[in-house]
C-alpha angles and dihedrals in degrees: 000000000000091000090055090052091050091051091051089052094053092051093048097047097044093046095045096045102080091051096048120139111228092239100052123116126269116303116229125207112197116180114166106295093353122091115184119184124195111191115223137280089066122191133192113216121195107221097218123188099029116152120259093255113060129177121194120191141158125203096241095032139263137280109215127201118187119200119189123180094336095316133103102218097160145031125167147147128257145166098224143359126211126195123200105197121202097174113142120217130234138168128231122197127214129183108223112207102181146342123222137189093218126047090220091063091048090052092049089051090050092050091049099050104023091096089062091068136059084208125081116251116224132198116227118196112214133168090267112035145345101265122204109212142171116215158330102249119186093212131045094226092067093047089048093058091052089047093053091046091051093052090047091055093052101265095134096170091064117120138152123261126193130198126195110221133182118247109201119235131186117272106049105153141184124201120202106197088337093309110121121236120186113234105231123210113265093019128139122198117194120201115202126180115237091237130047095227094049124102124221117230122220108195087338093307112120121238129184122221122019136308126239118196105200122190100195136155094290098047132264123340128184111213128189110212112197145133112290091238091055088047090054092054086066098041104047097060092048094047094041113018108222089208089061101030096040097169114109095209094055090048089050089054090051091048092054091048093048092048092050091049089053095046091050088052090055092050097045096040118188122219097268138109092254139041100235137004126236098233137086087270087074114004126316113255132168101166122253097325095103099036112141131196093235097049091042087056089052092054094045094049093052096039112163095002118137139167118249140183121188086002092295129105109268126233091259100201115179135186137201098235127351095195092237104314133048122221137234108265096232091059090058106032102021125224123083131350114255117212098221095044100069125141114263139171119269140209120241138170116225117252102327098101125093092238113056116231095223126055141177124205117191121198130173118233090250091052091054092046091051090051093050095049089067087074106012141046100242131155105183144345129236099177148341120212142160122267100178140003130210129227091276094053093254116144099246097174127032138176124223107201120207131182091258104027146340139253127212122206124192137195124324089002087072090059097041097044096047096036095235128158092239136340110300127247096199140028118201128182139206118209134210126224090276092058090249122137111263101172141005125222115201114198125192148145126236135020125251130027097309099229128126125340113023113209096201091050094046089054091053092048090051090053086052085060093253116153123240093250091053090049091050094048091052094058100033111052123219097353130142126227109221139172116244086234087068123082109281124167 
């Protein structure tokens, strides 16, 4: 009778987990003599960028649950699990036409401009905005034609977005204690340590929580399932190094920002097998390997605290160094203005940080032409000059003048296209004997995108004895700092 109850518990827990709401109670895994608890909120982190050969172990062994097509045909114990991935990689391209805070505005935009295109516009919901895109395209040339057409028709926020996806190939294998087990399509394998306090190791790197190996439509994904506070212990030291930023109040501000970013990701869930990725596209996470006592303390002392506006988790963007002044979000990422992401002055120390505030990037005219040809059909460049500046002094719109035409770049696309540390504040030129531009010198301050919470500035404010809530309220305007146990939409 007891074994029947255990089997029922396994089925209920594993089937309910992917749909869990971040504010639900603790989840309990009960597998025979093993009971594993994950305190809510629970987050599913896609471990992106792992090598093809993966080994997962635990000091006292693993409990393995294998779910295939909705059934639980196997559970067993093991000392180690090896995965031999044969996933191929391919890129898909989208043309993003706009990003909006409200779905209603994204729908209005789609209705207004859909007649311009023979392709269907789709709205993608991310942790940041409602994004209007066309695609996917399997080759960049097709996306480029749509991009050029969009710019020509006045959609200046258009840009090309690429995503790397797995394309499943024959031969993916899983070895349990050197015994091969074929990974079936639509199967999920859960790896649970025998003891609650034990950490799993993925290629010798420690991870809290449990591991799910999911063989879905886009290939195999390795997912770390754990409590969000444990997740933050791995995120905060990689996003804001405690050895460099050794002020507790600054790290506490970073912890609240990172927690808010993750909670918003849970609320505005994208159509993926996991809630958040482990790369810089989301928040950098490498398990428990880089945990640090000071950042762990910052997570603990701000437990469950998030930033809200209008009773919803905010889009808690943060940047490495803003160079003295942050920027209005719409000037960098396009779309609508957001009340709490307005440009503001920042605190900086002079010259004693690892990353200098001011930077110069020199590029020859030929180098700039080569860069731009990746996206545009361009033969030469006569000049590059600012069209518009943001509140921070950054050039948020620039014109590239050619002998036949001109090209306008806006916002983050300037940084991405030209490979700069941030948006520039000055563009200088050197001329040859024929009074033609020979080289461009881009000058700026800061590193990153310059929107929201500034890590360098937060560190300086903490050294000035400012508390973490004061730091957060300086960078995010008119927001509330709430506990997850309070009512949040």
